[in-house]
N, C-alpha and C positions, 0 to 999 in steps of 0.2 A: 828814041834811040832804037834802031833796028837790030835784028838778030846778029848780023855780021859785025856791027859795031860792039854789041855786048860780048860777043865771043872773043873779040879782039882784045877784051880786057883779061883774058885768061891766057896763060902761057905755059909751055911745057919745055923744060930744058933739063937734060940729064944732070947737069951740074948744080941745079937748084932743087933742094928737097928730094933728092933721089929720082928726079924726073917726074914727080907727081905734079898735076895741074895746080898751078898757083895763080893768084891775082897778080897781074903784071906789076912789077916794081916792088914786090913784097915777097915775103916767104910764107904767107898765109895760103895754106892749101885749100882747094875747094872742099876737100873732105872735112877739114877742120871747121870751115864756116857752116857747112851743112850739118855737122855733128852739133855745133853750137845751137843752131836753129832747132834741130831735132829734140834737144834737151831743154827747150824752153826759153832760150835766149831771144830777145827781140832783135829786130834789125837795128833799132836805136841804141840798144845796149852794145851790140857789136861795134856800131860806128863810134860810140863813146870810148870803147876800149882801144880801138885802133884809129887814131885821129886822122890818118891820111886816107881812109877808106870813103868811099861815096856810096849812096844807096845803090847805084847802077852796078857796083862791084858784087853786091850780095846778089842782085837780080841776075848778073852774069853767071854766078855760081850755080844758081838753081837752073838757069837754062843750059849750061854745060852739062850738068847732071842728067837733065831731061834728054838732051841729045845723045849723051852716051848710052842711055838705056833703051833708046828707040829700037835698035835692032837685037836687043837681048831677049833670049827666051829664058823663061824661068821655070824651074822645077820646084815642087814643094820641098820645104826644108825638112819636114818631118811628117809622118803620117799621124793624123789624130786618131785616138782610140775610138772604136765604133760605139 
């Protein structure tokens, strides 16, 4: 599946989840899926919890986040003590 097809699995609609990016046809936000992964959930666990999802949906969330961060400049959150 190419990037365009993967990104097509993510949609943004102001009437769904206050306009946050979601997996098409669901109310699962990209943020929620990434948070689950960041806290140790496996792709398999997420797929078991949400039966309609496919592995490509999880992959699309990761790609969407990557694309969203490409042009972002970061500043340190806090200065570490010397």
